[in-house]
N, CA, C and O atoms as a GROMACS GRO file, in nm:
protein
  424
    1MET      N    1  -0.300   0.300   0.340
    1MET     CA    2  -0.159   0.301   0.410
    1MET      C    3  -0.037   0.239   0.330
    1MET      O    4  -0.039   0.123   0.289
    2CYS      N    5   0.029   0.294   0.317
    2CYS     CA    6   0.165   0.236   0.257
    2CYS      C    7   0.263   0.193   0.360
    2CYS      O    8   0.302   0.269   0.450
    3LEU      N    9   0.300   0.077   0.346
    3LEU     CA   10   0.366   0.014   0.476
    3LEU      C   11   0.533  -0.007   0.337
    3LEU      O   12   0.535  -0.021   0.215
    4ILE      N   13   0.643   0.002   0.442
    4ILE     CA   14   0.753  -0.004   0.374
    4ILE      C   15   0.843  -0.079   0.500
    4ILE      O   16   0.841  -0.037   0.616
    5ARG      N   17   0.919  -0.195   0.455
    5ARG     CA   18   1.010  -0.280   0.516
    5ARG      C   19   1.134  -0.282   0.419
    5ARG      O   20   1.142  -0.336   0.308
    6SER      N   21   1.242  -0.202   0.496
    6SER     CA   22   1.376  -0.202   0.424
    6SER      C   23   1.424  -0.312   0.483
    6SER      O   24   1.386  -0.354   0.592
    7GLY      N   25   1.538  -0.378   0.392
    7GLY     CA   26   1.616  -0.458   0.402
    7GLY      C   27   1.553  -0.621   0.467
    7GLY      O   28   1.601  -0.690   0.558
    8ILE      N   29   1.464  -0.641   0.406
    8ILE     CA   30   1.379  -0.764   0.436
    8ILE      C   31   1.491  -0.892   0.423
    8ILE      O   32   1.509  -0.954   0.528
    9ALA      N   33   1.546  -0.924   0.336
    9ALA     CA   34   1.636  -1.054   0.335
    9ALA      C   35   1.784  -0.997   0.374
    9ALA      O   36   1.839  -1.067   0.459
   10SER      N   37   1.833  -0.925   0.344
   10SER     CA   38   1.981  -0.873   0.369
   10SER      C   39   1.980  -0.723   0.358
   10SER      O   40   1.879  -0.653   0.350
   11SER      N   41   2.106  -0.682   0.361
   11SER     CA   42   2.110  -0.511   0.341
   11SER      C   43   2.141  -0.508   0.222
   11SER      O   44   2.139  -0.388   0.196
   12THR      N   45   2.178  -0.577   0.108
   12THR     CA   46   2.170  -0.551  -0.048
   12THR      C   47   2.018  -0.539  -0.090
   12THR      O   48   2.002  -0.446  -0.170
   13ARG      N   49   1.933  -0.589  -0.067
   13ARG     CA   50   1.789  -0.592  -0.124
   13ARG      C   51   1.743  -0.486  -0.040
   13ARG      O   52   1.765  -0.472   0.080
   14ARG      N   53   1.655  -0.389  -0.142
   14ARG     CA   54   1.577  -0.282  -0.045
   14ARG      C   55   1.446  -0.302  -0.116
   14ARG      O   56   1.429  -0.333  -0.234
   15SER      N   57   1.368  -0.281  -0.033
   15SER     CA   58   1.213  -0.275  -0.071
   15SER      C   59   1.157  -0.140  -0.076
   15SER      O   60   1.138  -0.087   0.034
   16THR      N   61   1.124  -0.065  -0.194
   16THR     CA   62   1.067   0.062  -0.223
   16THR      C   63   0.930   0.032  -0.303
   16THR      O   64   0.901  -0.059  -0.381
   17LEU      N   65   0.853   0.149  -0.251
   17LEU     CA   66   0.738   0.166  -0.321
   17LEU      C   67   0.728   0.251  -0.441
   17LEU      O   68   0.788   0.359  -0.442
   18PRO      N   69   0.633   0.201  -0.574
   18PRO     CA   70   0.663   0.243  -0.663
   18PRO      C   71   0.580   0.374  -0.646
   18PRO      O   72   0.478   0.389  -0.579
   19SER      N   73   0.658   0.481  -0.737
   19SER     CA   74   0.604   0.607  -0.760
   19SER      C   75   0.463   0.621  -0.771
   19SER      O   76   0.413   0.731  -0.747
   20ASP      N   77   0.395   0.527  -0.802
   20ASP     CA   78   0.247   0.531  -0.851
   20ASP      C   79   0.155   0.564  -0.722
   20ASP      O   80   0.060   0.639  -0.700
   21CYS      N   81   0.249   0.442  -0.625
   21CYS     CA   82   0.148   0.438  -0.521
   21CYS      C   83   0.186   0.565  -0.417
   21CYS      O   84   0.105   0.589  -0.328
   22ILE      N   85   0.297   0.639  -0.428
   22ILE     CA   86   0.334   0.748  -0.336
   22ILE      C   87   0.252   0.860  -0.382
   22ILE      O   88   0.215   0.945  -0.301
   23ALA      N   89   0.206   0.871  -0.563
   23ALA     CA   90   0.145   0.994  -0.614
   23ALA      C   91   0.013   0.960  -0.577
   23ALA      O   92  -0.056   1.060  -0.564
   24LEU      N   93  -0.049   0.850  -0.556
   24LEU     CA   94  -0.177   0.821  -0.566
   24LEU      C   95  -0.236   0.843  -0.410
   24LEU      O   96  -0.345   0.891  -0.376
   25ALA      N   97  -0.113   0.785  -0.314
   25ALA     CA   98  -0.141   0.839  -0.167
   25ALA      C   99  -0.147   1.009  -0.116
   25ALA      O  100  -0.216   1.053  -0.023
   26ARG      N  101  -0.023   1.115  -0.235
   26ARG     CA  102  -0.054   1.211  -0.198
   26ARG      C  103  -0.119   1.291  -0.285
   26ARG      O  104  -0.082   1.408  -0.297
   27SER      N  105  -0.225   1.241  -0.358
   27SER     CA  106  -0.320   1.330  -0.455
   27SER      C  107  -0.443   1.286  -0.347
   27SER      O  108  -0.547   1.352  -0.353
   28ALA      N  109  -0.437   1.194  -0.264
   28ALA     CA  110  -0.566   1.140  -0.175
   28ALA      C  111  -0.563   1.260  -0.036
   28ALA      O  112  -0.655   1.310   0.028
   29VAL      N  113  -0.443   1.273  -0.028
   29VAL     CA  114  -0.445   1.339   0.087
   29VAL      C  115  -0.443   1.510   0.084
   29VAL      O  116  -0.454   1.588   0.178
   30LEU      N  117  -0.424   1.531  -0.047
   30LEU     CA  118  -0.428   1.708  -0.109
   30LEU      C  119  -0.603   1.687  -0.114
   30LEU      O  120  -0.670   1.766  -0.047
   31ARG      N  121  -0.663   1.595  -0.182
   31ARG     CA  122  -0.803   1.613  -0.186
   31ARG      C  123  -0.870   1.611  -0.074
   31ARG      O  124  -0.971   1.681  -0.067
   32SER      N  125  -0.831   1.535   0.034
   32SER     CA  126  -0.922   1.526   0.205
   32SER      C  127  -0.901   1.660   0.228
   32SER      O  128  -0.992   1.685   0.307
   33GLY      N  129  -0.829   1.780   0.208
   33GLY     CA  130  -0.823   1.915   0.236
   33GLY      C  131  -0.941   2.021   0.170
   33GLY      O  132  -0.944   2.144   0.176
   34LEU      N  133  -1.015   1.947   0.118
   34LEU     CA  134  -1.140   2.065   0.017
   34LEU      C  135  -1.176   2.157   0.100
   34LEU      O  136  -1.213   2.125   0.212
   35ASN      N  137  -1.172   2.297   0.057
   35ASN     CA  138  -1.238   2.413   0.136
   35ASN      C  139  -1.328   2.456   0.040
   35ASN      O  140  -1.283   2.493  -0.068
   36GLY      N  141  -1.490   2.458   0.067
   36GLY     CA  142  -1.556   2.500  -0.015
   36GLY      C  143  -1.712   2.506   0.052
   36GLY      O  144  -1.762   2.410   0.111
   37GLY      N  145  -1.769   2.617   0.034
   37GLY     CA  146  -1.888   2.656   0.066
   37GLY      C  147  -2.011   2.592   0.018
   37GLY      O  148  -2.111   2.574   0.087
   38ASP      N  149  -1.993   2.550  -0.130
   38ASP     CA  150  -2.107   2.478  -0.194
   38ASP      C  151  -2.113   2.326  -0.180
   38ASP      O  152  -2.015   2.256  -0.206
   39ILE      N  153  -2.222   2.278  -0.139
   39ILE     CA  154  -2.270   2.166  -0.090
   39ILE      C  155  -2.262   2.055  -0.233
   39ILE      O  156  -2.282   1.935  -0.212
   40MET      N  157  -2.246   2.081  -0.310
   40MET     CA  158  -2.195   2.022  -0.450
   40MET      C  159  -2.066   1.988  -0.445
   40MET      O  160  -2.027   1.872  -0.430
   41ALA      N  161  -1.984   2.099  -0.458
   41ALA     CA  162  -1.839   2.102  -0.449
   41ALA      C  163  -1.811   2.002  -0.339
   41ALA      O  164  -1.742   1.908  -0.377
   42LYS      N  165  -1.850   2.000  -0.204
   42LYS     CA  166  -1.824   1.905  -0.096
   42LYS      C  167  -1.835   1.783  -0.146
   42LYS      O  168  -1.738   1.707  -0.150
   43GLU      N  169  -1.984   1.743  -0.200
   43GLU     CA  170  -2.000   1.604  -0.234
   43GLU      C  171  -1.896   1.554  -0.361
   43GLU      O  172  -1.833   1.449  -0.357
   44ASN      N  173  -1.894   1.640  -0.458
   44ASN     CA  174  -1.786   1.588  -0.557
   44ASN      C  175  -1.635   1.567  -0.491
   44ASN      O  176  -1.561   1.481  -0.538
   45GLY      N  177  -1.594   1.651  -0.377
   45GLY     CA  178  -1.466   1.651  -0.346
   45GLY      C  179  -1.478   1.509  -0.268
   45GLY      O  180  -1.381   1.434  -0.278
   46ASP      N  181  -1.600   1.464  -0.183
   46ASP     CA  182  -1.589   1.354  -0.126
   46ASP      C  183  -1.567   1.234  -0.212
   46ASP      O  184  -1.502   1.137  -0.172
   47LEU      N  185  -1.619   1.240  -0.322
   47LEU     CA  186  -1.620   1.132  -0.425
   47LEU      C  187  -1.485   1.100  -0.486
   47LEU      O  188  -1.440   0.990  -0.518
   48ASP      N  189  -1.424   1.235  -0.497
   48ASP     CA  190  -1.277   1.251  -0.551
   48ASP      C  191  -1.184   1.161  -0.408
   48ASP      O  192  -1.107   1.065  -0.410
   49TYR      N  193  -1.236   1.243  -0.302
   49TYR     CA  194  -1.135   1.158  -0.184
   49TYR      C  195  -1.151   0.999  -0.211
   49TYR      O  196  -1.061   0.926  -0.252
   50GLU      N  197  -1.278   0.963  -0.180
   50GLU     CA  198  -1.309   0.837  -0.198
   50GLU      C  199  -1.236   0.758  -0.282
   50GLU      O  200  -1.160   0.667  -0.250
   51ARG      N  201  -1.276   0.811  -0.431
   51ARG     CA  202  -1.177   0.732  -0.577
   51ARG      C  203  -0.988   0.742  -0.507
   51ARG      O  204  -0.915   0.661  -0.449
   52GLY      N  205  -0.977   0.825  -0.534
   52GLY     CA  206  -0.819   0.858  -0.468
   52GLY      C  207  -0.794   0.747  -0.350
   52GLY      O  208  -0.698   0.670  -0.362
   53TRP      N  209  -0.885   0.740  -0.229
   53TRP     CA  210  -0.851   0.639  -0.121
   53TRP      C  211  -0.813   0.505  -0.169
   53TRP      O  212  -0.716   0.434  -0.145
   54SER      N  213  -0.930   0.490  -0.253
   54SER     CA  214  -0.934   0.340  -0.301
   54SER      C  215  -0.839   0.308  -0.380
   54SER      O  216  -0.808   0.189  -0.381
   55ALA      N  217  -0.770   0.397  -0.463
   55ALA     CA  218  -0.668   0.356  -0.564
   55ALA      C  219  -0.562   0.354  -0.502
   55ALA      O  220  -0.477   0.271  -0.533
   56ALA      N  221  -0.540   0.437  -0.408
   56ALA     CA  222  -0.382   0.438  -0.305
   56ALA      C  223  -0.411   0.286  -0.218
   56ALA      O  224  -0.305   0.227  -0.193
   57ILE      N  225  -0.500   0.235  -0.183
   57ILE     CA  226  -0.523   0.128  -0.116
   57ILE      C  227  -0.511   0.020  -0.210
   57ILE      O  228  -0.459  -0.088  -0.179
   58LEU      N  229  -0.560   0.047  -0.328
   58LEU     CA  230  -0.516  -0.078  -0.437
   58LEU      C  231  -0.407  -0.089  -0.477
   58LEU      O  232  -0.378  -0.195  -0.532
   59ALA      N  233  -0.311   0.012  -0.466
   59ALA     CA  234  -0.189   0.020  -0.515
   59ALA      C  235  -0.094  -0.008  -0.406
   59ALA      O  236   0.023  -0.023  -0.440
   60ALA      N  237  -0.123  -0.018  -0.287
   60ALA     CA  238  -0.054  -0.061  -0.187
   60ALA      C  239  -0.060  -0.201  -0.147
   60ALA      O  240   0.032  -0.266  -0.097
   61ARG      N  241  -0.189  -0.243  -0.177
   61ARG     CA  242  -0.213  -0.375  -0.193
   61ARG      C  243  -0.178  -0.477  -0.259
   61ARG      O  244  -0.172  -0.596  -0.228
   62ARG      N  245  -0.150  -0.409  -0.377
   62ARG     CA  246  -0.077  -0.489  -0.482
   62ARG      C  247   0.054  -0.499  -0.467
   62ARG      O  248   0.112  -0.606  -0.485
   63TRP      N  249   0.124  -0.372  -0.429
   63TRP     CA  250   0.275  -0.382  -0.383
   63TRP      C  251   0.295  -0.489  -0.290
   63TRP      O  252   0.386  -0.571  -0.303
   64HIS      N  253   0.209  -0.492  -0.194
   64HIS     CA  254   0.241  -0.575  -0.109
   64HIS      C  255   0.225  -0.729  -0.161
   64HIS      O  256   0.317  -0.807  -0.135
   65GLU      N  257   0.106  -0.777  -0.237
   65GLU     CA  258   0.118  -0.884  -0.288
   65GLU      C  259   0.262  -0.935  -0.346
   65GLU      O  260   0.330  -1.033  -0.316
   66ALA      N  261   0.280  -0.833  -0.439
   66ALA     CA  262   0.407  -0.864  -0.523
   66ALA      C  263   0.542  -0.878  -0.421
   66ALA      O  264   0.633  -0.947  -0.467
   67GLN      N  265   0.560  -0.825  -0.300
   67GLN     CA  266   0.647  -0.841  -0.212
   67GLN      C  267   0.625  -0.973  -0.163
   67GLN      O  268   0.721  -1.048  -0.176
   68ALA      N  269   0.546  -1.009  -0.121
   68ALA     CA  270   0.503  -1.162  -0.066
   68ALA      C  271   0.571  -1.251  -0.178
   68ALA      O  272   0.680  -1.305  -0.156
   69THR      N  273   0.511  -1.264  -0.287
   69THR     CA  274   0.562  -1.337  -0.421
   69THR      C  275   0.708  -1.338  -0.422
   69THR      O  276   0.782  -1.435  -0.404
   70GLN      N  277   0.743  -1.208  -0.446
   70GLN     CA  278   0.885  -1.205  -0.469
   70GLN      C  279   0.959  -1.266  -0.343
   70GLN      O  280   1.067  -1.313  -0.380
   71ALA      N  281   0.938  -1.282  -0.211
   71ALA     CA  282   1.001  -1.316  -0.092
   71ALA      C  283   0.972  -1.486  -0.091
   71ALA      O  284   1.053  -1.555  -0.029
   72MET      N  285   0.851  -1.555  -0.164
   72MET     CA  286   0.861  -1.681  -0.181
   72MET      C  287   0.948  -1.690  -0.287
   72MET      O  288   1.030  -1.769  -0.239
   73VAL      N  289   0.993  -1.662  -0.412
   73VAL     CA  290   1.038  -1.694  -0.493
   73VAL      C  291   1.188  -1.691  -0.438
   73VAL      O  292   1.256  -1.794  -0.444
   74LEU      N  293   1.226  -1.610  -0.400
   74LEU     CA  294   1.386  -1.590  -0.321
   74LEU      C  295   1.380  -1.680  -0.257
   74LEU      O  296   1.458  -1.767  -0.297
   75SER      N  297   1.282  -1.728  -0.105
   75SER     CA  298   1.296  -1.851  -0.018
   75SER      C  299   1.323  -1.966  -0.074
   75SER      O  300   1.399  -2.040  -0.012
   76ARG      N  301   1.262  -2.017  -0.219
   76ARG     CA  302   1.288  -2.118  -0.273
   76ARG      C  303   1.485  -2.113  -0.339
   76ARG      O  304   1.528  -2.220  -0.379
   77ARG      N  305   1.546  -2.034  -0.342
   77ARG     CA  306   1.681  -2.005  -0.400
   77ARG      C  307   1.774  -2.019  -0.279
   77ARG      O  308   1.888  -2.064  -0.293
   78THR      N  309   1.731  -1.984  -0.174
   78THR     CA  310   1.810  -1.991  -0.066
   78THR      C  311   1.852  -2.101   0.043
   78THR      O  312   1.754  -2.172   0.068
   79ARG      N  313   1.955  -2.134   0.107
   79ARG     CA  314   1.967  -2.199   0.196
   79ARG      C  315   1.892  -2.200   0.331
   79ARG      O  316   1.884  -2.306   0.394
   80PHE      N  317   1.838  -2.092   0.376
   80PHE     CA  318   1.789  -2.038   0.513
   80PHE      C  319   1.644  -1.981   0.477
   80PHE      O  320   1.620  -1.864   0.506
   81PRO      N  321   1.564  -2.046   0.426
   81PRO     CA  322   1.443  -1.989   0.388
   81PRO      C  323   1.299  -1.943   0.470
   81PRO      O  324   1.194  -1.896   0.427
   82LYS      N  325   1.340  -1.977   0.592
   82LYS     CA  326   1.233  -1.940   0.708
   82LYS      C  327   1.222  -1.757   0.737
   82LYS      O  328   1.123  -1.697   0.780
   83ASN      N  329   1.354  -1.698   0.700
   83ASN     CA  330   1.323  -1.558   0.720
   83ASN      C  331   1.218  -1.502   0.633
   83ASN      O  332   1.129  -1.422   0.663
   84LEU      N  333   1.249  -1.568   0.496
   84LEU     CA  334   1.195  -1.533   0.376
   84LEU      C  335   1.030  -1.527   0.332
   84LEU      O  336   0.958  -1.451   0.268
   85GLU      N  337   1.015  -1.669   0.415
   85GLU     CA  338   0.906  -1.700   0.410
   85GLU      C  339   0.801  -1.611   0.506
   85GLU      O  340   0.693  -1.563   0.473
   86ARG      N  341   0.876  -1.605   0.653
   86ARG     CA  342   0.781  -1.512   0.734
   86ARG      C  343   0.760  -1.348   0.653
   86ARG      O  344   0.657  -1.280   0.656
   87ASP      N  345   0.888  -1.312   0.586
   87ASP     CA  346   0.834  -1.166   0.542
   87ASP      C  347   0.729  -1.195   0.460
   87ASP      O  348   0.630  -1.122   0.467
   88ALA      N  349   0.733  -1.319   0.356
   88ALA     CA  350   0.602  -1.316   0.252
   88ALA      C  351   0.460  -1.331   0.357
   88ALA      O  352   0.348  -1.287   0.329
   89GLU      N  353   0.488  -1.388   0.453
   89GLU     CA  354   0.356  -1.435   0.549
   89GLU      C  355   0.321  -1.277   0.611
   89GLU      O  356   0.200  -1.256   0.614
   90VAL      N  357   0.391  -1.182   0.651
   90VAL     CA  358   0.353  -1.049   0.697
   90VAL      C  359   0.284  -0.953   0.538
   90VAL      O  360   0.187  -0.877   0.540
   91HIS      N  361   0.351  -0.981   0.441
   91HIS     CA  362   0.312  -0.912   0.328
   91HIS      C  363   0.188  -0.931   0.287
   91HIS      O  364   0.106  -0.844   0.256
   92ARG      N  365   0.172  -1.085   0.286
   92ARG     CA  366   0.040  -1.162   0.258
   92ARG      C  367  -0.120  -1.089   0.367
   92ARG      O  368  -0.240  -1.071   0.344
   93ARG      N  369  -0.031  -1.070   0.481
   93ARG     CA  370  -0.146  -1.043   0.588
   93ARG      C  371  -0.191  -0.908   0.547
   93ARG      O  372  -0.306  -0.866   0.538
   94SER      N  373  -0.061  -0.840   0.522
   94SER     CA  374  -0.103  -0.670   0.526
   94SER      C  375  -0.209  -0.636   0.367
   94SER      O  376  -0.299  -0.553   0.357
   95ALA      N  377  -0.159  -0.729   0.264
   95ALA     CA  378  -0.241  -0.724   0.153
   95ALA      C  379  -0.376  -0.747   0.197
   95ALA      O  380  -0.466  -0.674   0.156
   96GLU      N  381  -0.403  -0.858   0.290
   96GLU     CA  382  -0.540  -0.879   0.323
   96GLU      C  383  -0.618  -0.767   0.428
   96GLU      O  384  -0.740  -0.749   0.436
   97ILE      N  385  -0.537  -0.715   0.488
   97ILE     CA  386  -0.592  -0.615   0.589
   97ILE      C  387  -0.622  -0.505   0.503
   97ILE      O  388  -0.731  -0.449   0.520
   98MET      N  389  -0.547  -0.466   0.415
   98MET     CA  390  -0.568  -0.336   0.296
   98MET      C  391  -0.720  -0.331   0.295
   98MET      O  392  -0.787  -0.238   0.339
   99ALA      N  393  -0.783  -0.479   0.222
   99ALA     CA  394  -0.903  -0.484   0.198
   99ALA      C  395  -1.022  -0.421   0.284
   99ALA      O  396  -1.129  -0.378   0.242
  100THR      N  397  -0.976  -0.426   0.414
  100THR     CA  398  -1.057  -0.372   0.527
  100THR      C  399  -1.068  -0.274   0.575
  100THR      O  400  -1.145  -0.251   0.668
  101LEU      N  401  -0.985  -0.181   0.513
  101LEU     CA  402  -0.973  -0.042   0.516
  101LEU      C  403  -1.063   0.060   0.437
  101LEU      O  404  -1.102   0.044   0.322
  102SER      N  405  -1.094   0.184   0.535
  102SER     CA  406  -1.195   0.244   0.438
  102SER      C  407  -1.144   0.404   0.450
  102SER      O  408  -1.047   0.441   0.517
  103ALA      N  409  -1.200   0.461   0.398
  103ALA     CA  410  -1.175   0.616   0.413
  103ALA      C  411  -1.196   0.673   0.580
  103ALA      O  412  -1.125   0.759   0.632
  104GLU      N  413  -1.294   0.613   0.634
  104GLU     CA  414  -1.336   0.660   0.782
  104GLU      C  415  -1.255   0.655   0.894
  104GLU      O  416  -1.260   0.721   0.998
  105ASP      N  417  -1.137   0.517   0.839
  105ASP     CA  418  -1.039   0.512   0.934
  105ASP      C  419  -0.949   0.617   0.923
  105ASP      O  420  -0.844   0.586   0.979
  106VAL      N  421  -0.945   0.751   0.865
  106VAL     CA  422  -0.871   0.812   0.891
  106VAL      C  423  -0.868   0.912   0.985
  106VAL      O  424  -0.765   0.977   1.003
   0.00000   0.00000   0.00000
């Protein structure tokens, strides 16, 4: 699951997802709707889905970790760091939660 928080610090800074995360999530969704009568094709499809799911979760987790790091760096440069520190904590928790998600949660 890719989470987006726009305008964390101010209206001028916007958080966006990397296109890789979106592409991985899109491919995982497309792979989940496999139609096939062959059991081997179904098993291969499930393996592809699992691999896509893992890649999408990893990309989202890395994005949240990067946003947490960026928010902490910005909090050191501002007069009012508490909001940025809270945002960094939210992203850090989100990255930790990503590790607990599995394909069965969908």
